[in-house]
Steps between C-alpha positions, in 0.01 A plus 500: 500500500741554790711817485823328593632772727859392585679818595358796697649846552400667826517877449376633834539366854250221568468273794730191495204273510439581135853404393492177715160385356620554133828323562321207661312461167821501293488874394835679509471847666746790454484823720597822320325786686424852374691477168527807285286468196787423259627218722145369543461485125822302470417256781130437409612312177639217723179425693165337447332712767552802720361590846458867607343696779430872436859629459596345161314625195434238222474741205435425136884541454571234749232265361636548147856415630358178645315405189531130421609404852284676753164323546378632837519804733384443847405786725533430876208730595179628341556801287663449160547863407878444480445236218409595147221242467398581139866476393537166684184366334627599156827301584298204634637560852264389772455754782380385835450651843410384846168691557412349841839492658506861620119536577506457882802720542371782284162475671643514848708807416195663354301439824787634716531818288122554521541475884795732499282762336239466764742515787810704414746245657787599252535860593408432867774238521749738344412784740564262794848411360564884482418529869154655471163392662237623258186325605255766386678543165457132395131430579344286233168357383341152525477273200181349646197615308698668223463413121797339323485500120707216334568567134602173338351185651758239410684287758656793688194721493275234637751401773514871609120514508460182715749635757375863514143381534606325821599841627140616451549688177234510228668367190393619152688409180535526136631251242396458136549124507398378854137404531270634764476150659885474522512845657230412738676182621791729610255735669532764236210710366580531120430845351595721208786748545244785482312355794821442693663841492260691734477210747862405575684608808806296387586377146758231428599395150575145394514502116775446245639817343330513157373791289152465666649523856761766445401801727178307602521735799546847354407859568172429325401190703632649831264797437209251530623356828428592855694783662782334702522178291811276560671305211731205493710351215680167554436400136693692237631858479288703250162364601458799729602838359754625750458867411129475555558350843757764592256771396219321709721486801566870468138590463367259763302291252741210576565442872773244459678276251719183515731403212710193455543538127595783271512575124885483516685292752709622670309824478674795323221743407433814707132409528566157645762636737260773622234232557735273706611782717145636569411466867167326416662234282624164611750374241681169473753384246298232299479254799174330383677159425782550738439222751690185549188297431413674165850477381516121550149466348574688180838329446352157541199576277734605216704180534184283515362652181836455312492139604138459396589650154768232468237231565748292701327487835159349599506735803531829312259522212351857527631808323207719586715813506555499118408848378525440123325174420552562124883468546447172680285380210815515279647212708182276518 
């Protein structure tokens, strides 16, 4: 049974291609960006669907306010930690994301950050701007022949592996779901975490933030790693224990770290701020999906799935990003 989405509320800035595609298919779009929660609760009653990025939080309160009208929440991006999925499911609200839309952008940023840990281009560039010529201070190491551990072998993890293998790195990886054959196809030697820790020169994480992955890299796991290991997080804040990395940087156990994501954004905690300002840390403000190409891709993918749920187009028939299939079953 089609969902009959007629009116969509856009809560965070998305590329205009999303709005254009929806309007071409007879769906009315209203832009109301970054509403306070009280206003959002009032507005959501008037719409069949909402589109968010990472700024707007779709809480149980918002979902309850939209009860009876709201059918779908679309996330232009991959992570749905800003949407209360169990509450949505209880209200028969379909939650969908665009899991592939950001993959290449997040992967490329990861590779660039790995490179920036090998060759300290960030501090070297800054020293040049300040009028210094510090050739000896900013010597680096080659990536060739080093071992990269990829934790999480979904789309992004596999894309990182393919690219870094081309640089001559040995790629080892862990994922509870990916098969050895799938890993091998991307040039990855699949191992257990216990086998990985002592082998890795670099570790990059590409998992969702769930109880099993919170503090996946911790003081306990870093203790099992090589002296001088380097870590990268372009996935979700909280997968790597920031205090453990800070302590590791001070002791020399960790030789460098790159972070694009933080437990709180923008960061407020003293630990996160100390990490960001550490000379051996490269920090970016959650830029993983911040490319023009990714923003168009995720915007279009949300629109395509809304149209597919309406069942009005022979061209758009897939809604593969639906997270809670049980909510969808209510309409079928």
